[in-house]
C-alpha positions in Angstrom: -13.3 -5.0 46.1 -12.9 -1.4 45.0 -9.2 -1.6 45.5 -9.0 -4.6 43.2 -11.1 -2.9 40.5 -8.8 0.2 40.6 -5.8 -2.1 40.2 -7.4 -3.9 37.2 -8.2 -0.5 35.6 -4.6 0.6 36.1 -3.2 -2.6 34.5 -5.7 -3.0 31.6 -6.8 0.6 31.2 -6.5 2.8 28.1 -2.7 2.8 28.0 -2.5 -1.0 28.1 -5.2 -1.5 25.4 -3.6 0.9 23.0 -0.4 -1.1 22.6 -1.8 -4.1 20.7 -3.8 -1.8 18.4 -0.6 0.1 17.4 1.4 -3.1 17.0 -1.3 -4.7 14.9 -1.5 -1.5 12.8 2.2 -1.4 12.2 2.3 -5.1 11.2 -0.7 -4.6 8.9 0.9 -1.7 7.1 4.1 -3.8 6.7 2.2 -6.8 5.4 1.0 -4.8 2.4 4.5 -4.7 1.0 5.3 -8.0 -0.6 8.8 -9.4 -0.9 11.1 -9.2 -2.7 11.9 -5.6 -2.3 15.1 -3.5 -1.7 15.8 -1.8 1.6 18.9 -1.0 3.7 20.4 -1.7 7.0 19.5 1.0 9.5 22.0 0.9 12.3 25.8 0.9 12.2 25.8 -2.6 13.8 23.3 -5.3 12.9 23.2 -9.1 13.4 22.1 -11.5 10.7 20.8 -14.8 12.2 20.3 -18.3 10.8 16.6 -18.2 11.7 13.8 -15.8 12.6 14.4 -15.4 16.3 17.0 -14.3 18.9 17.6 -17.9 19.9 19.1 -18.6 16.5 22.9 -18.1 16.2 24.4 -15.0 14.6 25.9 -15.7 11.2 27.1 -12.2 10.4 27.5 -8.9 12.1 27.2 -6.0 9.7 29.0 -2.7 10.7 28.0 -0.7 7.7 24.8 1.4 8.0 22.9 2.0 4.7 24.2 -1.2 3.1 21.5 -2.1 0.6 19.7 -5.5 1.1 17.0 -7.3 -0.6 14.1 -8.5 1.7 13.1 -11.9 0.3 10.7 -13.1 3.1 8.8 -12.0 6.2 8.1 -13.8 9.4 6.4 -11.7 12.1 8.9 -9.0 13.1 11.8 -10.7 11.2 13.0 -10.1 7.7 14.9 -12.6 5.6 17.4 -10.6 3.7 20.1 -11.0 1.0 23.1 -8.8 1.0 25.0 -7.6 -2.2 27.4 -10.6 -1.9 24.5 -13.1 -2.0 24.6 -14.0 1.7 21.1 -14.5 3.2 19.7 -14.8 6.7 17.3 -13.3 9.1 17.4 -9.8 10.6 15.1 -8.1 13.1 12.7 -5.8 11.2 13.8 -2.8 13.2 17.3 -3.2 11.8 16.0 -2.9 8.2 15.1 0.6 6.9 12.9 1.5 3.9 15.6 4.1 3.0 16.8 3.2 -0.6 20.5 2.8 -1.1 22.7 1.1 -3.6 26.3 0.0 -4.0 28.4 0.4 -7.1 29.3 -3.0 -8.6 31.3 -4.1 -11.6 33.5 -1.2 -12.3 33.8 2.5 -11.9 30.4 4.2 -12.2 30.2 7.6 -13.9 27.9 10.0 -12.1 26.4 12.5 -14.5 24.7 15.9 -14.0 21.6 14.6 -15.9 20.3 11.1 -16.8 21.7 10.0 -20.1 25.0 9.3 -21.9 25.3 12.7 -23.4 25.3 14.4 -19.9 28.5 15.8 -18.3 30.4 13.4 -15.9 30.6 15.2 -12.6 31.9 12.4 -10.3 33.2 8.8 -10.5 32.4 6.2 -7.9 34.5 3.0 -7.4 33.0 -0.4 -6.7 31.9 -0.8 -3.1 30.8 2.9 -2.8 27.3 3.1 -1.1 25.0 6.0 -1.9 21.4 6.9 -1.4 18.9 6.6 -4.2 16.2 9.3 -4.5 14.8 8.8 -8.0 15.1 6.3 -10.8 13.7 6.0 -14.3 14.6 4.9 -17.8 17.6 2.9 -16.5 19.2 5.8 -14.6 19.2 6.6 -10.8 20.1 9.7 -8.9 22.9 8.5 -6.6 24.0 10.6 -3.6 27.2 9.8 -1.8 27.5 12.1 1.2 26.3 15.2 -0.8 28.1 14.4 -4.0 25.3 13.5 -6.3 24.8 12.5 -9.9 22.9 10.1 -12.2 24.3 6.6 -12.6 23.2 3.8 -14.9 21.1 1.4 -12.8 23.0 -1.5 -14.3 26.1 -0.4 -12.3 24.2 -0.5 -9.0 23.1 -3.3 -6.7 20.0 -2.2 -4.7 17.7 -1.2 -7.5 16.2 -3.1 -10.5 17.3 -1.8 -13.9 13.7 -1.2 -14.9 12.6 0.2 -11.6 10.9 3.6 -11.4 11.3 5.6 -8.2 9.5 9.0 -8.1 
């Protein structure tokens, strides 16, 4: 009897009980964020699926870390995303990062030393260039492409709303 009790404590002891609490806490924190919102793809290789589960077929394989995506729906640990081209599907939540990125769209984007049209142009970014967003306001965002940073009009970027404020 004592041996069975020790085995039960080993299986269901403190370590086993902590897992569901951590998982529930993580999902509860995530549930506070309501779609739609912008995020990015975390790894250099991520699969999009036709449904929220590993049994659904892959529809795309992304090989571009930091690609901005819009999260449009949640289902357990799965995120329904939309990419800059308008393709949508499901991706495992661990593949989606809260890191804010954007991609230049439309034409060449001028990166300025300060927000505003009167500021000096320090860089130019072609369509398709992806950068990280660290702050936005008044229609301008700080856009960093591998250390080359400047302020870009939000209307030239996909991955941020034109009226969005990011501290």
